[in-house]
KEKE-3310 file (N, C-alpha, C; in steps of 0.2 Angstrom, whole numbers, plus 5000, padded with zeros to 4 digits):
npx = (5004:5010:5020:5012:5005:5016:5021:5010:5009:5021:5020:5009:5015:5025:5018:5014:5026:5031:5022:5024:5037:5036:5029:5037:5048:5061:5067:5084:5096:5107:5115:5111:5120:5121:5123:5110:5110:5119:5115:5110:5099:5090:5082:5082:5071:5070:5079:5088:5098:5110:5120:5135:5145:5160:5160:5155:5146:5131:5120:5104:5097:5084:5081:5073:5066:5059:5046:5043:5044:5054:5063:5077:5087:5100:5114:5125:5141:5151:5167:5176:5191:5196:5193:5202:5203:5198:5199:5202:5202:5207:5198:5199:5192:5195:5203:5216:5225:5231:5226:5215:5198:5181:5170:5156:5155:5152:5156:5170:5172:5171:5181:5192:5191:5194:5207:5214:5211:5202:5188:5176:5166:5159:5155:5159:5156:5170:5183:5181:5179:5184:5171:5171:5182:5186:5197:5203:5201:5211:5223:5227:5231:5235:5237:5249:5255:5258:5246:5240:5247:5247:5238:5234:5221:5212:5214:5209:5216:5225:5237:5253:5254:5241:5233:5220:5219:5216:5221:5227:5229:5243:5249:5258:5262:5270:5269:5258:5247:5235:5225:5213:5207:5197:5185:5184:5188:5177:5175:5186:5198:5187:5178:5166:5170:5167:5170:5162:5145:5137:5126:5110:5112:5114:5126:5143:5153:5168:5174:5183:5183:5188:5192:5198:5188:5182:5170:5159:5147:5133:5122:5106:5098:5090:5078:5066:5050:5056:5070:5079:5093:5109:5118:5135:5138:5127:5131:5143:5139:5131:5141:5149:5140:5139:5150:5163:5179:5187:5183:5180:5174:5168:5165:5149:5132:5125:5134:5135:5134:5131:5135:5132:5137:5127:5126:5124:5122:5129:5135:5139:5126:5115:5111:5106:5097:5103:5103:5101:5094:5101:5116:5130:5144:5160:5175:5189:5186:5180:5182:5178:5186:5186:5197:5193:5188:5177:5171:5163:5156:5142:5136:5127:5110:5104:5093:5087:5081:5077:5064:5050:5037:5020:5005:4988:4981:4990:5004:5021:5039:5050:5066:5079:5095:5107:5123:5141:5154:5159:5149:5147:5137:5130:5125:5109:5105:5101:5084:5080:5068:5056:5045:5030:5027:5014:5001:4989:4991:4996:5002:5016:5024:5037:5047:5037:5026:5010:4998:4985:4969:4972:4980:4996:5010:5021:5032:5044:5052:5067:5068:5078:5082:5072:5074:5074:5084:5086:5078:5066:5055:5038:5028:5011:5000:4987:4982:4972:4963:4960:4969:4981:4980:4980:4993:5000:4997:5002:5016:5019:5018:5028:5039:5040:5043:5056:5063:5064:5072:5083:5088:5092:5101:5111:5115:5121:5131:5139:5142:5147:5153:5146)
npy = (4994:5006:5007:5009:5021:5029:5028:5033:5046:5051:5050:5059:5071:5071:5074:5087:5093:5092:5100:5112:5114:5116:5127:5136:5136:5145:5155:5154:5166:5165:5153:5136:5127:5113:5100:5093:5082:5073:5068:5054:5049:5059:5075:5092:5102:5114:5129:5141:5156:5164:5178:5179:5188:5194:5190:5177:5163:5156:5142:5135:5120:5110:5093:5079:5063:5054:5051:5060:5058:5057:5067:5078:5090:5101:5111:5122:5129:5140:5144:5154:5153:5166:5174:5182:5187:5178:5163:5147:5140:5131:5127:5124:5121:5134:5141:5135:5119:5114:5105:5091:5095:5100:5110:5120:5123:5136:5142:5139:5147:5160:5160:5159:5171:5180:5176:5177:5188:5189:5189:5177:5170:5159:5143:5125:5108:5097:5085:5068:5063:5059:5056:5057:5064:5073:5072:5073:5062:5061:5070:5086:5103:5119:5135:5133:5125:5108:5100:5087:5073:5065:5050:5040:5043:5052:5070:5087:5102:5118:5125:5133:5143:5146:5137:5125:5108:5091:5076:5059:5048:5046:5057:5072:5084:5094:5106:5113:5125:5125:5111:5097:5082:5069:5055:5047:5046:5053:5057:5055:5061:5065:5054:5045:5037:5031:5020:5013:5010:5014:5020:5029:5046:5062:5072:5079:5086:5091:5098:5100:5109:5108:5121:5126:5130:5129:5118:5116:5105:5102:5090:5088:5076:5061:5065:5063:5067:5078:5079:5065:5061:5055:5041:5036:5034:5041:5054:5056:5056:5068:5077:5075:5079:5092:5097:5093:5088:5081:5075:5075:5065:5072:5072:5067:5064:5069:5079:5087:5103:5119:5136:5153:5170:5181:5194:5210:5206:5203:5192:5175:5163:5149:5138:5125:5111:5103:5085:5081:5092:5103:5113:5103:5100:5099:5091:5096:5109:5116:5132:5147:5162:5180:5192:5204:5221:5232:5245:5256:5263:5264:5251:5241:5235:5222:5209:5199:5187:5178:5175:5181:5176:5177:5175:5177:5194:5197:5204:5206:5208:5215:5210:5220:5226:5239:5238:5237:5235:5223:5217:5221:5230:5246:5264:5268:5274:5291:5294:5282:5268:5255:5247:5239:5229:5224:5230:5224:5212:5217:5230:5241:5248:5257:5245:5236:5224:5222:5210:5207:5199:5191:5178:5172:5177:5192:5206:5214:5229:5238:5255:5268:5284:5284:5271:5253:5245:5233:5218:5207:5192:5191:5179:5176:5167:5156:5150:5140:5140:5127:5119:5124:5119:5106:5104:5108:5097:5086:5090:5090:5076:5071:5078:5073:5059:5061:5067:5056:5047:5055:5055:5041:5041:5050:5043:5032:5037:5043:5033:5023:5029:5029)
npz = (5000:5004:4995:4983:4986:4986:4973:4966:4970:4966:4952:4950:4954:4945:4933:4936:4938:4925:4917:4923:4919:4905:4906:4912:4904:4895:4881:4877:4880:4872:4861:4864:4877:4876:4864:4857:4849:4853:4865:4873:4880:4884:4881:4879:4889:4894:4896:4905:4905:4914:4919:4927:4939:4933:4920:4918:4912:4917:4917:4919:4916:4911:4908:4900:4897:4882:4885:4894:4908:4916:4924:4924:4933:4929:4932:4925:4923:4913:4909:4899:4888:4885:4895:4904:4917:4926:4936:4943:4959:4974:4988:5006:5022:5033:5024:5024:5025:5037:5046:5046:5043:5041:5031:5024:5006:5004:5016:5015:5003:5008:5017:5009:5002:5012:5017:5005:4999:4988:4976:4976:4964:4961:4967:4971:4976:4979:4979:4984:5001:5018:5028:5041:5046:5036:5028:5012:4997:4987:4977:4982:4979:4984:4980:4974:4983:4988:4997:4999:4992:4975:4973:4964:4960:4947:4942:4942:4937:4938:4929:4932:4923:4920:4913:4911:4916:4914:4922:4923:4937:4939:4933:4928:4941:4946:4939:4943:4950:4956:4962:4961:4966:4958:4955:4944:4927:4915:4902:4888:4877:4868:4869:4878:4893:4905:4918:4926:4930:4941:4955:4954:4957:4964:4955:4952:4940:4931:4916:4901:4886:4868:4865:4876:4886:4902:4909:4922:4929:4939:4945:4951:4962:4968:4971:4965:4959:4954:4951:4946:4946:4940:4933:4932:4918:4912:4917:4910:4897:4897:4899:4888:4878:4882:4876:4880:4879:4887:4904:4921:4935:4950:4968:4974:4977:4993:4994:4982:4976:4971:4970:4966:4961:4955:4942:4949:4962:4978:4984:4984:4981:4984:4972:4967:4973:4986:4991:5004:5009:5014:5015:5014:5025:5019:5012:5003:4991:4976:4967:4958:4955:4952:4946:4941:4944:4953:4942:4944:4934:4924:4914:4909:4910:4921:4923:4936:4934:4918:4916:4924:4936:4939:4948:4943:4945:4956:4964:4960:4963:4952:4950:4946:4940:4939:4932:4931:4918:4922:4930:4942:4954:4950:4950:4944:4928:4924:4921:4917:4916:4920:4909:4904:4890:4885:4892:4894:4901:4913:4924:4928:4942:4946:4952:4954:4948:4944:4940:4928:4926:4915:4907:4901:4891:4892:4889:4899:4899:4900:4899:4891:4887:4877:4871:4871:4881:4888:4892:4899:4902:4907:4915:4916:4926:4931:4946:4954:4970:4974:4966:4971:4985:4983:4977:4988:4997:4990:4990:5003:5007:4999:5004:5017:5013:5007:5017:5026:5018:5016:5029:5031:5020:5025:5037:5031:5024:5034:5042:5034:5023:5011)
capx = (5000:5014:5023:5007:5004:5022:5022:5005:5011:5027:5017:5005:5019:5029:5014:5014:5033:5032:5018:5028:5043:5035:5026:5043:5054:5062:5072:5090:5099:5112:5114:5111:5126:5120:5122:5105:5111:5124:5111:5107:5092:5087:5082:5082:5064:5070:5086:5089:5104:5112:5127:5138:5150:5166:5159:5155:5139:5128:5114:5100:5094:5080:5081:5068:5066:5054:5039:5042:5043:5061:5066:5083:5089:5107:5117:5131:5145:5156:5173:5180:5199:5197:5191:5209:5202:5194:5202:5200:5205:5204:5197:5198:5190:5196:5208:5222:5224:5235:5223:5209:5192:5176:5166:5153:5159:5150:5161:5176:5173:5172:5188:5197:5190:5197:5214:5218:5209:5199:5181:5174:5159:5156:5158:5156:5160:5176:5185:5178:5183:5182:5165:5172:5188:5187:5203:5202:5203:5216:5227:5225:5236:5232:5241:5256:5258:5254:5243:5240:5250:5242:5238:5231:5215:5213:5213:5208:5221:5227:5245:5256:5253:5234:5230:5216:5221:5213:5226:5226:5232:5250:5251:5263:5259:5275:5268:5251:5246:5229:5222:5209:5206:5190:5185:5185:5187:5171:5176:5193:5199:5181:5174:5163:5174:5165:5172:5157:5138:5136:5119:5108:5113:5117:5133:5146:5159:5171:5176:5187:5182:5194:5195:5200:5183:5180:5163:5157:5140:5130:5115:5102:5096:5087:5072:5060:5050:5059:5076:5081:5100:5112:5123:5141:5137:5123:5134:5148:5135:5129:5147:5151:5135:5141:5156:5169:5184:5189:5179:5181:5168:5170:5161:5142:5127:5123:5139:5134:5132:5133:5133:5135:5136:5125:5127:5120:5122:5135:5138:5136:5119:5114:5107:5103:5094:5106:5099:5100:5090:5105:5123:5134:5151:5164:5183:5191:5181:5182:5179:5180:5186:5188:5202:5190:5186:5171:5173:5158:5153:5136:5137:5121:5105:5104:5087:5089:5078:5075:5057:5047:5031:5015:4998:4984:4979:4995:5009:5028:5044:5055:5073:5083:5101:5112:5129:5146:5156:5161:5144:5146:5132:5132:5119:5105:5106:5095:5079:5078:5062:5053:5038:5027:5026:5007:4998:4983:4994:4997:5005:5021:5025:5043:5049:5032:5022:5003:4995:4978:4967:4974:4986:5000:5017:5023:5039:5045:5058:5070:5069:5083:5082:5067:5076:5074:5091:5086:5071:5064:5048:5034:5023:5005:4997:4981:4982:4966:4964:4960:4975:4986:4979:4982:5000:5003:4997:5007:5022:5020:5020:5035:5044:5041:5047:5063:5066:5066:5077:5089:5091:5095:5107:5116:5118:5125:5137:5143:5145:5151:5156:5142)
capy = (5000:5012:5008:5011:5028:5033:5029:5037:5053:5053:5050:5065:5076:5071:5077:5094:5096:5092:5105:5118:5114:5119:5134:5141:5136:5151:5155:5156:5172:5163:5146:5131:5124:5106:5097:5088:5076:5069:5066:5047:5047:5065:5081:5099:5105:5121:5131:5148:5158:5170:5181:5179:5193:5192:5188:5170:5161:5151:5139:5130:5116:5104:5087:5074:5058:5055:5051:5066:5055:5056:5074:5080:5097:5102:5118:5122:5135:5140:5149:5153:5155:5173:5178:5182:5189:5173:5157:5142:5140:5126:5129:5119:5124:5141:5143:5131:5112:5111:5099:5089:5098:5100:5116:5120:5126:5143:5145:5139:5152:5166:5160:5161:5179:5184:5175:5178:5195:5188:5188:5171:5171:5152:5137:5119:5103:5095:5078:5063:5064:5055:5059:5058:5068:5078:5071:5072:5056:5062:5076:5093:5108:5125:5141:5131:5120:5102:5098:5080:5070:5061:5043:5036:5046:5057:5076:5093:5107:5124:5125:5140:5148:5147:5132:5120:5102:5085:5071:5053:5048:5047:5063:5077:5088:5099:5112:5115:5130:5123:5105:5094:5075:5066:5048:5043:5050:5052:5058:5056:5061:5065:5048:5043:5031:5030:5013:5009:5014:5017:5021:5035:5050:5069:5071:5085:5085:5096:5096:5105:5109:5108:5128:5128:5132:5124:5117:5113:5103:5099:5087:5086:5069:5058:5070:5062:5068:5085:5077:5058:5059:5052:5036:5038:5034:5047:5060:5056:5058:5075:5081:5075:5083:5099:5099:5092:5083:5077:5077:5071:5065:5074:5070:5068:5063:5075:5084:5090:5109:5125:5143:5158:5177:5183:5201:5214:5204:5205:5186:5169:5160:5142:5137:5119:5108:5097:5080:5081:5097:5108:5113:5099:5101:5095:5092:5101:5112:5120:5138:5151:5169:5185:5198:5210:5225:5236:5251:5262:5266:5260:5248:5238:5233:5215:5206:5193:5181:5179:5175:5182:5173:5180:5173:5183:5199:5197:5209:5204:5213:5214:5212:5223:5229:5243:5235:5239:5230:5217:5214:5224:5235:5254:5268:5267:5280:5295:5294:5275:5266:5249:5247:5233:5229:5224:5231:5219:5207:5220:5236:5241:5255:5256:5238:5232:5222:5219:5206:5207:5192:5188:5173:5172:5180:5198:5208:5220:5232:5244:5261:5273:5289:5281:5265:5247:5243:5227:5215:5200:5190:5190:5174:5177:5161:5156:5144:5140:5138:5119:5116:5126:5115:5099:5104:5108:5090:5082:5092:5088:5069:5070:5081:5067:5054:5063:5068:5049:5045:5059:5053:5035:5042:5053:5038:5027:5041:5045:5027:5018:5033:5028)
capz = (5000:5004:4988:4978:4987:4984:4966:4964:4972:4961:4945:4950:4954:4939:4928:4938:4936:4917:4915:4925:4915:4899:4907:4914:4899:4892:4876:4880:4877:4867:4859:4870:4878:4875:4858:4859:4845:4857:4871:4872:4884:4886:4877:4883:4889:4897:4897:4907:4905:4918:4919:4934:4940:4930:4914:4917:4910:4921:4914:4922:4911:4912:4904:4901:4892:4877:4888:4899:4914:4920:4923:4927:4933:4929:4933:4921:4923:4908:4909:4892:4889:4884:4901:4908:4924:4930:4936:4948:4966:4978:4995:5012:5028:5034:5020:5024:5027:5042:5050:5042:5045:5036:5031:5018:5001:5005:5021:5012:4999:5012:5020:5003:5001:5018:5017:4999:4996:4981:4975:4973:4961:4960:4972:4970:4980:4976:4979:4989:5007:5024:5031:5048:5047:5031:5024:5005:4995:4982:4976:4984:4978:4985:4979:4973:4988:4988:5003:4999:4986:4971:4975:4959:4957:4942:4945:4938:4939:4934:4929:4934:4917:4919:4908:4914:4913:4918:4921:4927:4944:4939:4929:4931:4946:4948:4936:4945:4955:4960:4959:4966:4963:4957:4956:4938:4920:4912:4895:4887:4869:4865:4870:4885:4895:4912:4919:4930:4929:4948:4956:4953:4963:4962:4953:4950:4936:4928:4910:4897:4879:4864:4864:4883:4890:4907:4911:4928:4929:4945:4943:4957:4961:4974:4973:4960:4951:4952:4948:4948:4947:4935:4935:4929:4911:4910:4918:4905:4891:4897:4899:4881:4875:4883:4872:4884:4876:4893:4909:4927:4940:4957:4973:4972:4983:4997:4993:4976:4978:4967:4972:4961:4962:4948:4941:4953:4969:4982:4987:4981:4983:4983:4966:4967:4979:4989:4992:5011:5011:5017:5012:5018:5026:5014:5013:4999:4987:4970:4967:4953:4957:4947:4947:4939:4950:4951:4939:4946:4928:4922:4907:4906:4914:4921:4926:4940:4930:4912:4916:4930:4935:4943:4948:4941:4950:4961:4963:4962:4962:4946:4952:4941:4943:4935:4933:4926:4913:4926:4933:4949:4955:4950:4950:4938:4924:4925:4916:4915:4919:4917:4906:4901:4883:4884:4898:4896:4906:4920:4924:4933:4946:4949:4950:4956:4943:4946:4935:4927:4926:4908:4907:4895:4892:4889:4890:4903:4896:4903:4894:4893:4881:4872:4868:4875:4882:4891:4892:4902:4901:4913:4913:4921:4926:4936:4950:4959:4977:4974:4964:4976:4990:4980:4977:4995:5000:4987:4992:5010:5007:4996:5009:5022:5010:5006:5024:5028:5013:5018:5036:5029:5016:5029:5041:5027:5022:5040:5045:5029:5017:5005)
cpx = (5004:5018:5018:5006:5010:5023:5016:5007:5017:5024:5013:5010:5024:5025:5014:5021:5034:5028:5022:5034:5042:5032:5032:5048:5054:5067:5078:5092:5104:5111:5114:5118:5127:5119:5117:5106:5115:5121:5108:5100:5088:5086:5080:5074:5064:5078:5086:5096:5105:5119:5129:5144:5157:5166:5158:5147:5137:5121:5111:5096:5090:5080:5076:5069:5060:5047:5038:5040:5049:5065:5072:5085:5097:5109:5124:5134:5150:5161:5177:5187:5200:5196:5198:5208:5200:5198:5199:5204:5202:5204:5197:5197:5191:5202:5215:5220:5229:5233:5217:5202:5187:5172:5162:5157:5157:5155:5168:5178:5174:5178:5193:5197:5194:5204:5218:5216:5206:5192:5179:5167:5156:5159:5155:5159:5165:5177:5181:5182:5180:5177:5166:5177:5189:5193:5201:5205:5210:5220:5224:5231:5233:5238:5248:5259:5254:5252:5242:5243:5245:5243:5234:5225:5216:5212:5212:5213:5222:5234:5247:5255:5246:5230:5226:5218:5217:5218:5224:5230:5240:5253:5255:5259:5264:5274:5261:5251:5240:5227:5218:5207:5198:5190:5187:5185:5181:5171:5184:5194:5192:5176:5172:5167:5172:5166:5166:5150:5137:5128:5117:5109:5114:5124:5136:5152:5162:5174:5180:5185:5188:5197:5197:5195:5182:5173:5162:5149:5138:5123:5112:5099:5093:5081:5067:5054:5054:5066:5079:5088:5102:5116:5129:5141:5133:5127:5140:5145:5133:5136:5150:5146:5136:5147:5163:5173:5186:5185:5180:5175:5171:5165:5154:5138:5125:5128:5138:5131:5135:5130:5136:5133:5134:5126:5122:5120:5129:5138:5135:5130:5119:5109:5103:5100:5098:5102:5097:5096:5094:5112:5127:5141:5155:5172:5185:5186:5184:5178:5182:5180:5188:5192:5199:5187:5180:5174:5169:5155:5148:5138:5131:5116:5105:5097:5090:5086:5076:5067:5054:5040:5026:5008:4994:4982:4984:5000:5016:5033:5048:5062:5077:5089:5104:5119:5134:5148:5157:5155:5143:5140:5134:5125:5115:5106:5100:5090:5077:5072:5060:5046:5036:5025:5018:5004:4991:4985:4995:5001:5011:5022:5032:5046:5043:5027:5015:5000:4988:4975:4968:4980:4989:5007:5017:5030:5039:5052:5061:5071:5073:5083:5078:5069:5076:5081:5092:5079:5071:5057:5045:5028:5017:5001:4991:4982:4976:4967:4964:4966:4981:4986:4982:4990:5003:5003:5002:5014:5024:5022:5027:5040:5046:5045:5054:5066:5069:5072:5084:5092:5095:5101:5113:5119:5123:5132:5142:5146:5149:5154:5152:5141)
cpy = (5006:5013:5011:5019:5032:5034:5033:5044:5055:5054:5057:5071:5077:5075:5085:5097:5097:5098:5112:5119:5118:5126:5139:5141:5143:5151:5158:5162:5171:5156:5141:5128:5116:5104:5091:5081:5071:5066:5059:5046:5053:5070:5087:5101:5112:5123:5139:5150:5164:5172:5181:5184:5190:5190:5180:5168:5155:5148:5135:5127:5111:5099:5083:5069:5059:5055:5056:5063:5054:5062:5074:5087:5097:5109:5118:5129:5134:5145:5148:5155:5162:5177:5177:5184:5184:5166:5153:5142:5134:5128:5123:5123:5131:5144:5140:5124:5110:5105:5098:5092:5098:5107:5116:5124:5134:5146:5144:5145:5159:5166:5162:5168:5183:5183:5177:5185:5194:5188:5182:5172:5164:5147:5131:5114:5100:5087:5074:5064:5059:5059:5060:5064:5074:5077:5069:5065:5056:5068:5082:5098:5115:5130:5138:5126:5114:5100:5091:5077:5066:5054:5039:5039:5052:5064:5081:5098:5113:5125:5132:5145:5149:5142:5127:5113:5096:5079:5065:5053:5049:5052:5068:5082:5094:5106:5115:5120:5128:5116:5101:5087:5074:5059:5044:5048:5048:5052:5059:5056:5061:5059:5047:5036:5029:5022:5009:5013:5017:5018:5028:5040:5057:5068:5078:5083:5091:5094:5101:5104:5109:5116:5130:5130:5127:5124:5113:5111:5100:5096:5086:5079:5067:5062:5069:5064:5074:5083:5070:5057:5055:5046:5039:5039:5040:5053:5061:5058:5065:5079:5081:5079:5091:5101:5097:5087:5078:5079:5072:5071:5067:5070:5071:5067:5069:5080:5089:5097:5114:5131:5148:5165:5180:5191:5205:5212:5204:5198:5180:5166:5153:5142:5130:5117:5102:5092:5079:5087:5103:5108:5109:5101:5096:5095:5097:5103:5115:5126:5142:5159:5173:5190:5204:5214:5229:5243:5257:5265:5261:5257:5245:5237:5225:5213:5200:5186:5182:5179:5176:5179:5176:5177:5179:5187:5199:5202:5206:5209:5210:5215:5214:5227:5233:5240:5238:5234:5223:5213:5216:5230:5242:5257:5267:5274:5284:5295:5287:5273:5259:5250:5240:5233:5229:5224:5228:5214:5210:5226:5236:5248:5254:5250:5233:5230:5219:5216:5208:5200:5188:5184:5173:5176:5187:5200:5214:5223:5238:5249:5266:5278:5286:5275:5259:5245:5236:5224:5208:5199:5190:5185:5175:5170:5161:5149:5145:5138:5130:5116:5118:5121:5108:5099:5104:5101:5086:5083:5090:5081:5068:5073:5076:5062:5055:5064:5061:5046:5049:5057:5046:5036:5045:5048:5034:5031:5042:5038:5023:5022:5031:5034)
cpz = (5000:4998:4983:4979:4985:4977:4963:4964:4967:4954:4945:4950:4948:4933:4930:4936:4929:4915:4917:4921:4909:4900:4908:4909:4896:4886:4879:4876:4872:4866:4865:4870:4876:4867:4859:4854:4848:4863:4869:4875:4884:4881:4882:4883:4891:4898:4899:4907:4909:4917:4926:4934:4937:4923:4913:4916:4914:4917:4919:4917:4913:4907:4905:4896:4887:4880:4893:4906:4919:4920:4927:4927:4933:4929:4930:4922:4917:4909:4903:4893:4888:4890:4905:4915:4929:4930:4942:4954:4970:4985:5000:5018:5029:5030:5020:5026:5032:5046:5046:5046:5040:5037:5024:5013:5002:5010:5019:5007:5002:5015:5015:5002:5006:5018:5011:4996:4989:4981:4972:4971:4960:4964:4971:4975:4976:4976:4984:4995:5013:5027:5038:5050:5042:5027:5016:5002:4991:4982:4978:4983:4979:4985:4978:4978:4988:4996:5004:4992:4982:4973:4971:4956:4952:4945:4940:4941:4935:4934:4931:4929:4916:4915:4912:4911:4917:4916:4925:4933:4944:4934:4932:4936:4948:4945:4938:4950:4959:4957:4964:4962:4962:4958:4950:4932:4917:4904:4893:4879:4866:4865:4877:4887:4902:4913:4922:4930:4936:4949:4954:4959:4960:4960:4951:4946:4933:4921:4906:4889:4875:4864:4871:4888:4895:4909:4917:4928:4936:4943:4950:4956:4968:4976:4968:4963:4949:4948:4950:4950:4941:4938:4931:4921:4908:4911:4912:4899:4891:4896:4891:4877:4876:4880:4875:4880:4881:4899:4915:4932:4947:4962:4971:4978:4986:4996:4987:4977:4972:4969:4967:4963:4956:4948:4946:4960:4972:4985:4983:4984:4980:4977:4965:4973:4982:4992:4999:5013:5014:5014:5017:5019:5022:5016:5008:4994:4981:4969:4961:4956:4951:4950:4945:4944:4948:4948:4941:4940:4925:4915:4904:4912:4915:4925:4930:4937:4923:4911:4923:4930:4941:4943:4946:4947:4956:4959:4965:4961:4956:4948:4946:4943:4937:4937:4929:4922:4916:4930:4940:4949:4954:4951:4944:4934:4925:4920:4914:4919:4916:4914:4903:4894:4881:4890:4899:4900:4913:4919:4929:4936:4949:4947:4952:4950:4946:4940:4935:4928:4919:4909:4901:4897:4889:4891:4895:4901:4900:4898:4896:4886:4876:4869:4873:4875:4885:4892:4896:4901:4907:4911:4919:4920:4931:4939:4955:4966:4978:4972:4968:4982:4989:4980:4983:4998:4997:4989:4999:5011:5004:5001:5014:5019:5009:5012:5026:5024:5015:5024:5034:5025:5021:5034:5037:5026:5028:5043:5040:5023:5011:5001)
residu = (UNK:UNK:UNK:UNK:UNK:UNK:UNK:UNK:UNK:UNK:UNK:UNK:UNK:UNK:UNK:UNK:UNK:UNK:UNK:UNK:UNK:UNK:UNK:UNK:UNK:UNK:UNK:UNK:UNK:UNK:UNK:UNK:UNK:UNK:UNK:UNK:UNK:UNK:UNK:UNK:UNK:UNK:UNK:UNK:UNK:UNK:UNK:UNK:UNK:UNK:UNK:UNK:UNK:UNK:UNK:UNK:UNK:UNK:UNK:UNK:UNK:UNK:UNK:UNK:UNK:UNK:UNK:UNK:UNK:UNK:UNK:UNK:UNK:UNK:UNK:UNK:UNK:UNK:UNK:UNK:UNK:UNK:UNK:UNK:UNK:UNK:UNK:UNK:UNK:UNK:UNK:UNK:UNK:UNK:UNK:UNK:UNK:UNK:UNK:UNK:UNK:UNK:UNK:UNK:UNK:UNK:UNK:UNK:UNK:UNK:UNK:UNK:UNK:UNK:UNK:UNK:UNK:UNK:UNK:UNK:UNK:UNK:UNK:UNK:UNK:UNK:UNK:UNK:UNK:UNK:UNK:UNK:UNK:UNK:UNK:UNK:UNK:UNK:UNK:UNK:UNK:UNK:UNK:UNK:UNK:UNK:UNK:UNK:UNK:UNK:UNK:UNK:UNK:UNK:UNK:UNK:UNK:UNK:UNK:UNK:UNK:UNK:UNK:UNK:UNK:UNK:UNK:UNK:UNK:UNK:UNK:UNK:UNK:UNK:UNK:UNK:UNK:UNK:UNK:UNK:UNK:UNK:UNK:UNK:UNK:UNK:UNK:UNK:UNK:UNK:UNK:UNK:UNK:UNK:UNK:UNK:UNK:UNK:UNK:UNK:UNK:UNK:UNK:UNK:UNK:UNK:UNK:UNK:UNK:UNK:UNK:UNK:UNK:UNK:UNK:UNK:UNK:UNK:UNK:UNK:UNK:UNK:UNK:UNK:UNK:UNK:UNK:UNK:UNK:UNK:UNK:UNK:UNK:UNK:UNK:UNK:UNK:UNK:UNK:UNK:UNK:UNK:UNK:UNK:UNK:UNK:UNK:UNK:UNK:UNK:UNK:UNK:UNK:UNK:UNK:UNK:UNK:UNK:UNK:UNK:UNK:UNK:UNK:UNK:UNK:UNK:UNK:UNK:UNK:UNK:UNK:UNK:UNK:UNK:UNK:UNK:UNK:UNK:UNK:UNK:UNK:UNK:UNK:UNK:UNK:UNK:UNK:UNK:UNK:UNK:UNK:UNK:UNK:UNK:UNK:UNK:UNK:UNK:UNK:UNK:UNK:UNK:UNK:UNK:UNK:UNK:UNK:UNK:UNK:UNK:UNK:UNK:UNK:UNK:UNK:UNK:UNK:UNK:UNK:UNK:UNK:UNK:UNK:UNK:UNK:UNK:UNK:UNK:UNK:UNK:UNK:UNK:UNK:UNK:UNK:UNK:UNK:UNK:UNK:UNK:UNK:UNK:UNK:UNK:UNK:UNK:UNK:UNK:UNK:UNK:UNK:UNK:UNK:UNK:UNK:UNK:UNK:UNK:UNK:UNK:UNK:UNK:UNK:UNK:UNK:UNK:UNK:UNK:UNK:UNK:UNK:UNK:UNK:UNK:UNK:UNK:UNK:UNK:UNK:UNK:UNK:UNK:UNK:UNK:UNK:UNK:UNK:UNK:UNK:UNK:UNK:UNK:UNK:UNK:UNK:UNK:UNK:UNK:UNK:UNK:UNK:UNK:UNK:UNK:UNK:UNK:UNK:UNK:UNK:UNK:UNK:UNK:UNK:UNK:UNK:UNK:UNK:UNK)
# end
């Protein structure tokens, strides 16, 4: 009976999530990062593109199978080789690894900012680690110093001249400025080579394209029907479809985490949904920082979301920022204002949008000197009190189920390192 109820709730919520996926899907501001012809099991149903401070691209991509019954959420960061102000750095606890400890990737990022006087704009979980002591499984190099020697596990690193590399466990390390180990190579020489399938789980991977672009991908999992999680083969296929010629599997499970500092904001924020329901304390972590500094000169307008959503006859705030060329906050230009393209969907006062009873999509524009210089979409939808109550009931039962699963998962990881 319990299994029947669980499956029924999962099916119902799957339908809801599928519908929401299509409702919330947005046209990307640039070409998709994924070559769908290379995806073996999934296709893209939604892709949102964000700008991160320092000129980094962040993507939130929803994948599904042909029957729309197996949804996956992935979060992708791309750092191009022409971005000379941005590079990767390894974090550990309070900025050093004199003794083994654990801290969240957020806290490790803040420690790096304080100890090295840098601005971390993206943070991820890193190597596998001892869940009782925090000792990393493989190689760790921080600021040119080898914290832990290589012991057979492959690793991702940045050379002293700034080149990103992925090498096997016996690869050269004396030329590295920063490095962190993973578990296995997923893609090698443009081919998927994951040696073992593994169980479905949240996963984190880092890869490099032929042009030197570094791609970091985080997949949420163990949260069906929102996101089921990948096995190693699926993660390898996604990294291959993201254009990576080589890719490395990092730690996953409850550790999989991504935080970013989007344009106009002042700190990194959590983007994914860790499977334990909170940011887990980790061993070593992987971060991106920018050397680009605020200029104080207005360059462009940045919307926090490519699509804002409002229930009919409700008021929402349109989060919009004036930023400089590096994505840091500046003062808004004189005379600029927000305007709704089709006021039959709603009106805007300052940054407050009030929807009418008409459902559909319209555009909110930022107008300066009579010209549209930035735009975002507004989706007006109608959710009845009955559907809202139903969604709350389904959500409640799924939260209870996930909470039990997370407790079991955490016990297994703490006791057995699963």
